N, C-alpha and C positions, 0 to 999 in steps of 0.2 A: 550240666556235665557231671557224670558220676565221679566219685572220688576213687583214687587208685587204691587206697588202703581202707579195708572194711574194719569193723570194730575188733574182730579177732586178730587181724593182722597188726593193728595198732597196739594191741595188748602184747603181742610177741615182741614188738619193737621196744615197748616200754620195759619189758623184762630184760631185753638185751642191753638197754642203756643202764639199767640198774646194775647188771653184772659188770659192765664195763667200768662204771664209776666206783665200783668196789676195788678196782685194780689201779686206778689212776686219779690224780688230782684234777684232771681235765673234766670239763662239763660238756656233755654231748647233748645236742638238741636236734630233733628231727621235726621239720615243718613241711606240711603239704599245702600247696596252693592250687586253685583251679587253673590259674593262668598267671604269667608274670607280666602281662601287658594286655591292654584292650585291643591293640593292633587296629585302631580306628581307621587309619587311612586305607589299609588293605581291605578292611571290612566294608568301608563306604564305597570303594571302587567296585568290589564284587557286587554289592547291592545295586549300584547304579547300572551295571551291565545286565543284571537279572531284571531290573525294572524296565529297561529299554527293550529287552528281549520279549518280556511278557506283554508289553504294550504293543509292540509290532505284531506279535502273534494274534492278539485280540483284534487289532485294526485290520489285518489281512484275512484272519480266519473267520471273523464275524462281521462281514461288510455292513450288515443292517444295524450294527451297534452305533447309536448316535455319538457324535464326537464329544458332546458335552458330558455324556455318561462316562465315556472313556476317560475324560479328564477327571471326573469325580472319583474314578477307580484308582487314580494314581496314588492317593494317600494309603488306602488299604494294601495296594500292591507294594508300595514302598515299605510299609511296616513289615509285610511278609518277607520281602527281599532282605531287609536288614536282619530279621530273625534268622533266615536261612544262611546268611553270610557268616553267622556266628557258629555254625555247626563245626565242631572240631576238625573233622577230616578236610573240609573245604578251607578252613582258616590255616591249618597247618601247611596245606599245599601252596598257599599264597606267601608264606613267610620263609625267607631263606634260612638255611641252617646257621649262617653267621649271625643274622639278626636275632634269631631265637636264642642262640647262645648268649649274645650280649644282653638281651632283656632278662634272661634268667639270672645271669651273674649280677646285674644291677639290682634286681629284686632281692637277691641274697644279701647284698650289702645294705639295702634299706632295712630289711628285716633284722639284720644283725644289730643295727643302730637303734631301731625303733622298739625292739623287744628286750632291751636290757642285756644283750649278750656281751657288751663291752664292760659290764659292771661287776664281773667276778673278781674275787680278791687277787688271783694270780694272772688275770687276763688270759684265762685258759679255756675259753668256750670254743667249741667246734660245732658248726652248723651244717646239717645235711638238709638241703632244700630239694623237695620233689615238686616239680611243676607239671601238672597233669596235661594241660593243653599241648605243651611243647614236647612232652615225653622226654624231658631233660632234667638233669640233676646238677646241683652245684654243692661243693664242699668248701666251706670257708672257715678259717681258724683265726683266733685272736693272736695278738703279738706274742703273748707268753708261750703259745704253742709254736708259732713260726720260728721263735728264737732257738728252739731245741729239736724241732722235727723237720725233716725234709718233706714239706707238704706237696712238693712237685710230684712225688711218687703216688699221690692220691688219684691221679688221672685214671689209673686202672680201676680204682674203686668206683669212680663215677661211671666208667664204662660197664662195670659189673652190675651196678644197680640199674642202669638203663636197659641192659640185656634182660635182667630179671623182670622189669616192668613189661617189656615187650613179650615176654614168655608167660605173663600172667602170674608171676611168682614174686611180686614186688616185696612183700613182707619178708620172705625168706632171703632175698638178695640183700635187703637193707640190714637185716639182723646179722648176716654173715659179714658184711662190711664193717659193722659196728664191732664185731668180735675181732676182726683183723686190726682195726684202729686201736682197740683197747690193748692189744698185745704190743703195738708200737708205742703207744702213749705210756704204758705202764713202765717201760724202761726209761723214757725221757722225763716223764712227770709222775713219779710214784706218789701214792697217797700220803698225806701228812697226818700226824696223830690228831690234829684238831680240824680235819676236813669236815665240811658239812655240805649237804646237797643245796647248791645255790640256785639251780634252775630246774624247772619241772622236767620229769622223765617222760611224761605223756606226750604223744604226738600232738603238735599244735596245728590247727587248721587256720590259715590266714587267707582271707579273701576280701578284696576291696568292695 
């Protein structure tokens, strides 16, 4: 699966993060992942349907095909069906919007914990997670930000990034949201004289 952000887009986002962190003590992190879950049950179900369909088509379409050969073909057909079931458009169609949203939110919480975002001095990290398969975004803030900013207002920023991804302008949309967040965070968490950059500005790619 191709990444949503190409190198030039990732560089624009890095620059936007650097600008933002010059205005606030908050630490912004952008992460892109190919998918927030394997969706193995949905994928297995689709693969099974495809395998049964292909086997029936061979059985009825090629009557001269020996049954033992048909049985031997089940393994390669099964591998092909499993591969096809992972195609993003097919997999997206099988996963409900509610489940996709829950998986992306859960992945954001794991990334927050596993990549040190809870370790900033003021607990001021803000994560923007882009999950390519689901075409979904999660914004998650640490408690130092939650205490001073109404993060419930960020729903519109999530929607803006999703719209930019669907329009093929992901980097522009993310950079614009970072600028808006910086303006909000600058008032609530202004930079301190001894501030230092605690987390990388570069876009992180996290894939299992």
